[in-house]
Each structure stands twice: as C-alpha cells, then as structure tokens.
C-alpha positions as CSV (number, residue, x, y, z in Angstrom):
1,X,8.4,56.5,59.1
2,X,5.5,55.7,56.8
3,X,4.8,52.5,54.1
4,X,6.2,51.8,51.2
5,X,9.7,52.8,49.6
6,X,11.8,54.5,52.2
7,X,12.1,58.3,51.5
8,X,9.1,58.4,49.3
9,X,5.3,59.3,50.1
10,X,3.0,56.6,49.7
11,X,0.9,58.2,46.9
12,X,4.1,58.2,44.8
13,X,4.5,54.6,45.8
14,X,1.3,54.1,44.3
15,X,2.2,56.0,41.0
16,X,5.5,53.9,40.9
17,X,3.6,50.9,41.1
18,X,0.8,51.8,38.6
19,X,3.1,53.1,36.2
20,X,5.6,49.9,36.5
21,X,3.1,47.5,36.9
22,X,4.1,44.4,34.7
23,X,0.7,44.7,33.2
24,X,-1.3,47.3,31.2
25,X,-3.6,49.5,33.4
26,X,-6.1,51.7,32.1
27,X,-9.4,53.3,32.4
28,X,-12.1,54.1,30.1
29,X,-15.1,56.1,30.2
30,X,-18.3,54.0,30.0
31,X,-18.0,53.8,26.1
32,X,-14.6,52.8,26.2
33,X,-12.6,56.2,25.7
34,X,-9.2,55.9,27.3
35,X,-9.0,58.5,30.2
36,X,-5.9,57.0,32.0
37,X,-3.0,54.7,31.0
38,X,0.0,53.5,32.4
39,X,3.3,53.7,30.6
40,X,3.7,49.6,30.4
41,X,0.5,49.5,28.3
42,X,1.8,52.6,25.9
43,X,5.1,51.0,25.9
44,X,3.9,48.0,24.4
45,X,1.6,50.0,21.9
46,X,5.0,52.0,21.1
47,X,3.4,54.8,21.9
48,X,3.1,57.5,24.8
49,X,0.4,57.9,27.5
50,X,-0.5,61.2,26.4
51,X,-1.0,59.8,23.0
52,X,-3.8,57.4,24.1
53,X,-5.8,59.9,26.2
54,X,-8.8,60.4,24.5
55,X,-8.6,57.1,22.2
56,X,-11.2,54.7,22.1
57,X,-9.8,51.5,23.6
58,X,-11.7,49.8,20.6
59,X,-9.7,52.0,18.0
60,X,-6.5,50.1,19.6
61,X,-7.1,46.7,18.3
62,X,-7.3,44.6,14.7
63,X,-9.8,44.6,12.7
64,X,-10.4,41.0,14.3
65,X,-10.1,42.5,17.6
66,X,-12.9,45.2,17.3
67,X,-15.1,42.4,16.0
68,X,-14.7,40.3,19.1
69,X,-14.7,43.6,21.2
70,X,-18.1,44.3,20.0
71,X,-19.5,41.0,20.2
72,X,-17.8,39.5,23.4
73,X,-16.1,42.3,25.3
74,X,-18.5,44.9,25.6
75,X,-21.7,43.2,25.4
76,X,-20.4,40.8,28.5
77,X,-18.8,43.9,30.7
78,X,-22.0,45.5,30.2
79,X,-24.6,42.8,31.0
80,X,-22.5,41.2,34.2
81,X,-20.3,44.3,35.0
82,X,-17.0,42.7,33.9
83,X,-15.4,40.5,31.9
84,X,-12.5,37.9,32.6
85,X,-9.6,37.3,30.3
86,X,-11.0,38.3,27.1
87,X,-8.8,37.4,24.0
88,X,-8.0,40.4,21.8
89,X,-5.5,41.6,19.6
90,X,-3.8,45.0,19.7
91,X,-2.2,47.0,17.1
92,X,1.0,48.4,17.2
93,X,4.0,49.7,14.7
94,X,5.9,46.5,14.8
95,X,2.8,44.0,14.1
96,X,0.0,42.6,16.7
97,X,0.0,42.1,19.9
98,X,-1.9,39.0,21.4
99,X,-3.5,40.6,25.0
100,X,-6.2,39.4,27.8
101,X,-8.2,41.9,29.0
102,X,-9.6,41.9,32.3
103,X,-11.9,44.6,33.2
104,X,-14.7,46.1,35.7
105,X,-17.5,48.3,35.3
106,X,-17.5,51.1,37.9
107,X,-20.7,52.4,39.1
108,X,-21.9,55.3,41.5
109,X,-24.0,55.3,44.3
110,X,-27.5,55.3,42.1
111,X,-25.9,52.4,40.0
112,X,-24.9,54.4,36.8
113,X,-22.0,53.1,35.2
114,X,-19.2,55.9,35.4
115,X,-16.0,54.1,34.3
116,X,-14.2,51.0,33.4
117,X,-10.8,49.8,34.7
118,X,-9.0,47.6,32.7
119,X,-6.1,45.3,33.0
120,X,-4.3,43.9,30.2
121,X,-1.5,41.3,29.8
122,X,0.8,40.3,27.1
123,X,-0.2,36.9,25.7
124,X,2.4,36.7,23.3
125,X,4.1,34.0,25.0
126,X,1.1,32.2,25.9
127,X,0.0,32.3,22.4
128,X,3.0,30.7,21.3
129,X,2.9,28.3,23.8
130,X,-0.9,27.5,23.0
131,X,0.3,27.3,19.5
132,X,3.3,25.0,20.3
133,X,1.0,23.0,22.2
134,X,-1.4,22.7,19.3
135,X,1.3,21.5,17.1
136,X,2.2,19.0,19.5
137,X,-1.1,17.8,19.7
138,X,-1.6,17.6,16.1
139,X,1.7,16.0,15.8
140,X,0.9,13.4,18.4
141,X,-2.8,13.1,16.8
142,X,-0.9,12.4,13.2
143,X,1.4,10.0,14.8
144,X,-1.4,7.9,16.5
145,X,-3.2,7.9,12.8
146,X,-0.1,6.7,11.3
147,X,0.3,3.7,14.0
148,X,-3.2,3.0,13.6
149,X,-2.9,3.1,9.9
150,X,-0.1,1.0,9.9
151,X,-1.4,-1.6,12.2
152,X,-4.6,-1.9,10.3
153,X,-2.5,-2.2,7.3
154,X,-0.5,-4.8,8.8
155,X,-3.5,-7.1,10.2
156,X,-4.8,-6.7,6.1
157,X,-1.6,-8.0,4.9
158,X,-1.4,-11.0,7.1
159,X,-4.9,-12.0,6.3
160,X,-4.0,-12.0,2.6
161,X,-3.7,-15.5,0.8
162,X,-2.5,-14.8,-2.7
163,X,-0.4,-11.7,-3.9
164,X,-3.4,-10.6,-5.7
165,X,-4.9,-10.3,-2.2
166,X,-1.9,-8.5,-0.7
167,X,-2.2,-6.0,-4.0
168,X,-5.6,-5.2,-3.1
169,X,-4.7,-5.0,0.6
170,X,-2.0,-2.4,-0.3
171,X,-3.8,-0.2,-2.7
172,X,-6.7,0.1,0.1
173,X,-4.0,1.1,3.0
174,X,-2.1,3.3,1.0
175,X,-5.2,5.3,-0.1
176,X,-6.2,5.6,3.9
177,X,-2.9,6.0,5.2
178,X,-1.9,9.0,2.8
179,X,-5.5,10.3,2.3
180,X,-4.6,9.4,-1.5
181,X,-7.8,9.4,-4.5
182,X,-6.4,6.3,-6.0
183,X,-3.4,4.0,-5.3
184,X,-1.6,1.5,-7.7
185,X,0.7,-1.8,-7.0
186,X,2.9,-2.4,-9.6
187,X,4.5,-5.6,-9.8
188,X,7.7,-7.1,-11.8
189,X,6.6,-9.8,-14.0
190,X,8.7,-12.9,-15.0
191,X,10.5,-10.6,-18.0
192,X,11.4,-7.9,-15.6
193,X,8.5,-5.7,-16.4
194,X,6.5,-3.6,-14.0
195,X,2.7,-4.2,-14.4
196,X,-0.4,-3.1,-12.7
197,X,-1.9,-5.4,-10.6
198,X,-5.5,-4.2,-11.5
199,X,-6.5,-4.4,-15.2
200,X,-8.4,-1.0,-14.7
201,X,-4.6,0.7,-14.0
202,X,-3.0,-0.8,-16.9
203,X,-2.8,2.2,-18.7
204,X,-1.7,4.8,-16.0
205,X,0.3,1.8,-14.4
206,X,2.4,2.0,-18.0
207,X,2.9,5.8,-17.9
208,X,4.2,5.2,-14.1
209,X,6.4,2.4,-15.1
210,X,9.5,4.4,-15.5
211,X,9.4,6.7,-12.6
212,X,8.4,3.6,-10.4
213,X,11.8,1.9,-11.9
214,X,13.7,4.8,-10.7
215,X,12.3,4.7,-7.6
216,X,13.0,0.8,-7.6
217,X,16.4,1.5,-8.8
218,X,17.6,4.2,-6.1
219,X,15.3,2.5,-3.2
220,X,14.0,5.7,-2.2
221,X,10.5,7.5,-2.5
222,X,9.8,9.6,-5.6
223,X,7.2,12.2,-5.4
224,X,6.1,14.9,-7.7
225,X,3.9,17.9,-6.2
226,X,2.0,19.2,-9.0
227,X,1.6,18.8,-13.1
228,X,4.7,20.8,-13.8
229,X,6.7,18.4,-11.7
230,X,4.6,15.8,-13.9
231,X,5.5,17.7,-17.0
232,X,9.4,17.7,-16.5
233,X,9.3,13.9,-15.4
234,X,7.5,13.0,-18.8
235,X,5.2,13.9,-21.0
236,X,3.4,10.8,-21.4
237,X,2.9,10.7,-17.5
238,X,1.7,14.3,-17.8
239,X,-0.5,13.3,-20.3
240,X,-1.9,10.2,-18.3
241,X,-2.4,12.7,-15.1
242,X,-4.5,15.0,-17.3
243,X,-6.8,12.2,-18.4
244,X,-7.0,10.6,-15.2
245,X,-7.7,14.1,-13.5
246,X,-4.7,13.5,-10.9
247,X,-2.0,16.1,-10.4
248,X,0.7,14.7,-7.4
249,X,2.0,11.5,-6.7
250,X,4.1,9.5,-4.2
251,X,5.9,6.5,-5.3
252,X,7.1,3.8,-2.6
253,X,9.7,0.8,-3.9
254,X,8.8,-2.5,-2.8
255,X,12.0,-4.6,-2.4
256,X,13.5,-7.1,-0.1
257,X,17.0,-7.0,1.1
258,X,17.8,-5.4,-2.2
259,X,15.8,-7.5,-4.5
260,X,13.2,-5.9,-6.6
261,X,9.6,-6.5,-6.3
262,X,7.7,-3.6,-7.5
263,X,6.3,-0.3,-6.5
264,X,3.3,0.8,-4.9
265,X,1.8,4.5,-6.1
266,X,-0.4,6.9,-3.9
267,X,-2.0,9.5,-6.5
268,X,-3.8,12.6,-5.5
269,X,-6.3,14.8,-7.4
270,X,-4.9,17.9,-6.3
271,X,-1.5,19.5,-6.1
272,X,0.3,18.3,-2.9
273,X,3.4,18.9,-1.0
274,X,4.2,15.5,0.3
275,X,6.4,16.1,3.7
276,X,8.9,14.0,5.1
277,X,6.5,12.1,7.7
278,X,3.9,10.9,5.0
279,X,7.0,9.7,2.9
280,X,8.1,7.7,5.6
281,X,4.6,6.4,6.3
282,X,4.4,5.1,2.5
283,X,8.0,3.9,3.0
284,X,7.0,1.6,5.7
285,X,3.9,0.5,4.3
286,X,5.9,-0.6,1.3
287,X,8.5,-2.5,3.7
288,X,5.9,-3.9,5.7
289,X,4.2,-5.2,2.4
290,X,7.4,-6.4,0.7
291,X,7.8,-8.8,3.7
292,X,4.6,-10.5,3.2
293,X,4.9,-10.6,-0.7
294,X,8.1,-12.5,-0.1
295,X,6.3,-14.8,2.7
296,X,3.6,-15.5,0.0
297,X,6.3,-16.6,-2.9
298,X,8.1,-18.8,-0.6
299,X,4.7,-20.5,0.6
300,X,3.7,-20.3,-3.4
301,X,7.4,-22.0,-4.0
302,X,6.7,-24.6,-1.4
303,X,3.5,-25.5,-2.3
304,X,4.3,-25.7,-6.0
305,X,7.3,-27.7,-4.9
306,X,5.1,-30.3,-2.9
307,X,3.0,-30.8,-6.2
308,X,5.8,-30.8,-9.1
309,X,8.7,-32.8,-9.7
310,X,11.8,-30.8,-9.2
311,X,14.0,-32.4,-12.0
312,X,11.2,-32.0,-14.8
313,X,8.8,-29.1,-13.6
314,X,5.8,-31.4,-14.3
315,X,3.0,-32.0,-12.1
316,X,3.8,-35.0,-9.4
317,X,2.1,-38.6,-8.8
318,X,-0.2,-36.7,-5.7
319,X,-1.0,-33.7,-8.5
320,X,-1.8,-36.0,-11.3
321,X,-4.1,-38.1,-9.6
322,X,-6.1,-34.8,-8.3
323,X,-6.4,-33.2,-12.0
324,X,-7.4,-36.6,-13.0
325,X,-10.0,-36.8,-10.2
326,X,-11.1,-33.3,-11.4
327,X,-11.1,-34.2,-15.2
328,X,-13.2,-37.6,-14.5
329,X,-15.7,-35.9,-12.3
330,X,-16.0,-33.0,-15.4
331,X,-16.3,-35.8,-18.1
332,X,-19.4,-37.3,-15.5
333,X,-20.9,-34.0,-15.2
334,X,-20.9,-33.1,-19.2
335,X,-21.2,-36.7,-20.8
336,X,-17.5,-36.5,-22.4
337,X,-15.1,-39.1,-23.2
338,X,-11.4,-39.1,-21.0
339,X,-8.1,-40.6,-22.1
340,X,-5.2,-41.4,-19.9
341,X,-1.7,-42.3,-21.5
342,X,0.9,-44.1,-19.5
343,X,4.5,-44.0,-20.9
344,X,7.5,-45.8,-19.8
345,X,10.8,-45.2,-21.4
346,X,12.9,-48.1,-22.9
347,X,16.2,-47.9,-22.9
348,X,16.6,-45.3,-20.0
349,X,18.0,-47.8,-17.5
350,X,20.9,-48.6,-19.6
351,X,21.8,-45.0,-19.9
352,X,21.4,-44.2,-16.2
353,X,23.6,-47.2,-15.4
354,X,26.3,-46.7,-18.2
355,X,26.5,-42.9,-18.6
356,X,25.5,-41.9,-14.9
357,X,22.4,-40.4,-13.0
358,X,23.3,-36.5,-14.7
359,X,23.0,-38.0,-18.1
360,X,19.7,-39.8,-17.0
361,X,18.2,-36.3,-15.3
362,X,19.2,-34.6,-18.8
363,X,17.0,-37.5,-20.5
364,X,14.2,-36.8,-18.2
365,X,14.3,-33.3,-18.9
366,X,14.3,-33.6,-22.5
367,X,11.7,-36.1,-22.9
368,X,9.2,-34.0,-20.3
369,X,10.2,-31.1,-22.5
370,X,9.1,-33.1,-25.5
371,X,5.9,-34.3,-24.0
372,X,4.7,-30.7,-22.8
373,X,5.1,-29.5,-26.2
374,X,3.4,-32.0,-28.3
375,X,-0.3,-32.1,-26.2
376,X,-2.8,-29.3,-26.0
377,X,-2.7,-26.6,-23.3
378,X,-5.9,-28.1,-21.5
379,X,-4.0,-31.5,-21.2
380,X,-2.2,-32.5,-17.9
381,X,1.3,-34.0,-18.4
382,X,3.2,-35.3,-15.3
383,X,5.9,-37.3,-14.1
384,X,4.3,-40.5,-12.4
385,X,8.1,-41.7,-10.9
386,X,11.2,-42.6,-12.5
387,X,11.2,-42.7,-16.3
388,X,7.0,-43.1,-16.0
389,X,5.0,-40.2,-17.6
390,X,1.5,-39.7,-17.4
391,X,-0.9,-37.6,-20.1
392,X,-4.4,-36.9,-19.3
393,X,-6.8,-35.5,-22.2
394,X,-10.3,-34.3,-21.6
395,X,-12.6,-34.4,-24.2
396,X,-11.0,-37.2,-26.3
397,X,-12.0,-40.2,-27.7
398,X,-10.4,-43.2,-28.6
399,X,-9.2,-41.9,-32.5
400,X,-8.1,-39.1,-31.0
401,X,-6.2,-40.5,-28.1
402,X,-4.6,-42.8,-30.2
403,X,-3.1,-40.1,-32.5
404,X,-1.8,-38.2,-29.4
405,X,-0.2,-41.4,-28.0
406,X,1.2,-41.7,-31.3
407,X,2.7,-38.5,-31.6
408,X,4.2,-38.8,-28.2
409,X,6.0,-42.0,-29.0
410,X,7.4,-40.5,-31.9
411,X,8.5,-37.1,-30.4
412,X,10.5,-39.8,-27.6
413,X,11.9,-41.7,-30.5
414,X,13.7,-38.8,-32.2
415,X,17.6,-38.8,-31.2
416,X,18.1,-36.9,-27.8
417,X,20.4,-34.1,-27.8
418,X,21.4,-34.9,-24.3
419,X,22.6,-38.4,-25.3
420,X,25.3,-40.1,-27.4
421,X,24.4,-42.1,-30.2
422,X,24.3,-45.6,-29.6
423,X,21.9,-45.0,-26.5
424,X,18.5,-45.0,-28.4
425,X,15.3,-44.2,-26.1
426,X,11.6,-45.0,-27.1
427,X,8.4,-45.3,-25.0
428,X,6.1,-48.0,-24.5
429,X,2.9,-46.7,-24.2
430,X,-0.5,-47.8,-22.6
431,X,-3.7,-45.7,-23.5
432,X,-7.1,-46.1,-21.7
433,X,-10.2,-44.3,-22.9
434,X,-13.4,-44.1,-20.9
435,X,-16.3,-43.1,-23.5
436,X,-19.9,-41.6,-21.9
437,X,-21.6,-44.6,-23.1
438,X,-20.2,-46.4,-19.9
439,X,-22.2,-46.1,-16.8
440,X,-19.8,-44.5,-14.4
441,X,-16.4,-42.8,-15.0
442,X,-13.4,-45.4,-13.4
443,X,-11.8,-43.9,-10.1
444,X,-8.3,-42.4,-10.9
445,X,-6.6,-45.3,-9.3
446,X,-8.8,-47.4,-11.8
447,X,-7.9,-45.1,-14.7
448,X,-4.2,-45.2,-14.1
449,X,-3.8,-49.0,-13.5
450,X,-5.5,-49.9,-16.5
451,X,-3.5,-47.6,-18.4
452,X,-0.2,-49.0,-16.9
453,X,-1.3,-52.8,-17.7
454,X,-2.0,-51.3,-21.2
455,X,1.9,-49.9,-21.2
456,X,3.3,-53.4,-19.8
457,X,1.6,-55.0,-22.6
458,X,3.0,-52.8,-25.2
459,X,6.6,-53.7,-23.6
460,X,5.7,-57.5,-23.9
461,X,4.9,-56.8,-27.4
462,X,8.3,-55.1,-28.4
463,X,8.5,-51.9,-26.9
464,X,8.3,-48.5,-28.9
465,X,4.5,-49.2,-29.4
466,X,1.0,-47.8,-28.0
467,X,-1.7,-50.4,-26.8
468,X,-5.4,-49.3,-26.4
469,X,-7.8,-50.4,-23.7
470,X,-11.2,-49.6,-22.7
471,X,-12.6,-48.1,-19.7
C-alpha cells in the first residue's frame, strides 16, 4: 500500500492537498503572470481557476495594493529572492480582501528566474484583530490622558487660594482636557445672575448664560456641534459665535448636592461632535471644581466670621485694629490726618434688661446699619464690643471729623423702629484726631484708648454729645 489516502494515488493526494489547501497557492512567471492557481484562492476572489490563468497577479489587487506590489513586493522579491508576509489588498466582487503574500523566486541551474511560487493567506481576521487592538490601544491612551488630565486638574484646583484662582485653573484644565480653543467659567453672583469670571469673556459669557442656566437647571452637560445648532439655540449665541470665530460648545454645570454654583464652558473653533467620553470628562472636571469652590467659600465664610461681628456683620475688634494699623501707617507715609470715633450707646442697658436680649440685638443691628450708611465708603465702621462702635476716617481733619461725629450722633438719636416709645437711645461719642503736624502717629491701641477716654468724658458731661481730643 502506498502512503496517502487509502485507495488513491500519491499524485492525486498532492492535487487534492494543493486544491484544498487552507491558503491560496499560485505560480506565476517571473514578471507576475499567473500560470497556476488553486481553488482556494480563486474561490476567495469569486472566480474560477481557469479565469485567473494568464492574468497578472498585480491586476488582481486594488490600486493601493498595486502600488505596494510595485514598491515593496516586486523589488524585494527580485533582490533577495523571496518575500515574507507582505500585506496586500485583493479585489473581488463582494469588496476587498486583505491578504498576506509569501513568495519564492525559482531559478534554473544557470541562476536565471523561471517562476514564482506564491502562498497567500486571508488576513481579514488578522486585520480585524489589529483594528480592534489599535482601537483598544487608542482607548487606553485616551483613558490614560483623561486620568492624567484629571490628576493635573486636581492638583491645580487644590493650589487655588481664591475663587478667581480656581476659575483660572478650571478654564485652563478645560482647554487642555477637551482640547478646546477657549474656556469660560460662569458663576452665579449674589443676584443669581451668571457672570463670566474673566472680564474679557463678559460679552460671550452673557450670550452663553441662558444655555448655561439650562445646563445648571437640568444638571446635565449640553453640547452644540456646529453653528446650525447654535442658531437653533439662540440667535444671540449664533451671532456671538460668529464674532468670536467659534462653532461648537460643551457646557458642564457646577453644582454641589443640587445647589447651583455656575457652569464651565469649553468652546471650539471648528464644528465638533462631542462624544460621551469627552462629555463625561467635562462633567468630572466640573464636579471636582465644584467641590473646591464649596471648600473655598466655606473657608472664606469662616475667615469672614473670624473677623466680623456675627450680629451686625461689621468688622470686629481684631479687624478694626488691623484696619486702623493700616490706616495709620498710610497716614504716616502720605502725611494725611486720621480720625478715630468711639461711640457708646446711652440707654441700651435699660432696653436689654427690661425688654430682653432679643430686643437689644435688634437695637444693635439697626444702629450698625445707620452708622454704616452715614459715613463714606472708604471709612471703616466696626463693633468694638457690647454696645460700643468705632469709626475710622482716613484723610479727615478735626473739623470734618466733628461733622461726621455729629451726623453719627444724630442718626443714633432718631427713634428706632424696633424699640417701643419711652426707651430712647443716644450715643456718647469720643473723637480723637491725629494731624500730620505731629511727629509720629499713635499706635492703634493708643488711638483707641484716647477716643475711648473722650467718649467717657461725653458720658460724664451729660451723654448724647461729642468730645474731641488731639492725638
């Protein structure tokens, strides 16, 4: 019995193996004309083996495949006598077929080329695998870039010491992470209006505010892919985009546990379909920043409370002394006068004792409001403690300071809305003034003590009056 399949001849075995091989097999002339081809390769192309006889292997390829055949396959084959896994693309009725070609140049005894033997493998699955691998690599790279962007943003946010610093860091992080042309941070002001934190963005920020309000209300990222989307959203926004040479936008809300803070906006100079991954990155940046905005505001509130009276909102004794120290130092440099006015309320103790502390608090609040409204914006009004208030007036000499003190006395003496009739409240006032003709201004403690002593002189003199002393 012969080797091979039982009942068949060896030659028949080889033919069957050739025709049914799991790869394409063909022979060509040295210049690439097909002289023999197996059924496998012909079947891949949707043709018969007979149809391929006499056809140039090159002509079975796509334009790109032909170019690679001429610049890579043929030169290497002629130079080295073989090629390994050259990627080509064949044409067929159902589309294109990616293949890998291995070829050997056969020579005669004299070394002259006589034929080429080619093995062709279907690279469809391999190409799909490589595409999936490339997509996975790109996804991993994008994911790494997003993580890096968030880490860098977190570091920048943590280093911010004010809302303005944080707004700048957030705008920068948004430009980088979204590869945006421009970024704007909008925050709600005390009146509930969204305002751009950079004055240069004010006009565009106003145009974006309605859409940002919508994003803030819904708690979702809003995107516009092009100028048509912008026009559909708002004519004003479309016009603002055209003026700023922008086309697309992504708006992420800034909020903390449902409490609205503002929005961060990424702007693009070209139309852009913003995918879900970019949207999630934008939302994550906004969430990170919102937490820091809340922390900064809480920190600011704590700092404010540490330096302001909780009842009246006026600067407390510590802040008063700091402000007075600054004012006296400035007066020394500029050679300008300074006035310190010390007020103590007459009749307050009776109200507190007979009508209760709640009524006393109402009196202090109303008096504080009257004092603050009766002086200049640059003057400092503070609660020194109990029913004592201090006013510091820069660049104010004795005559002017006396006018201010009398105005304050008159304001306090007016009937208080919160107090029943029969409980009058007045102010005993001490006024201490430093003039630049003196060699050196006093320390804050000395100035306050002098004004306090002058106030007690007003008490002794019958109350509801002003006593002036020079420093």
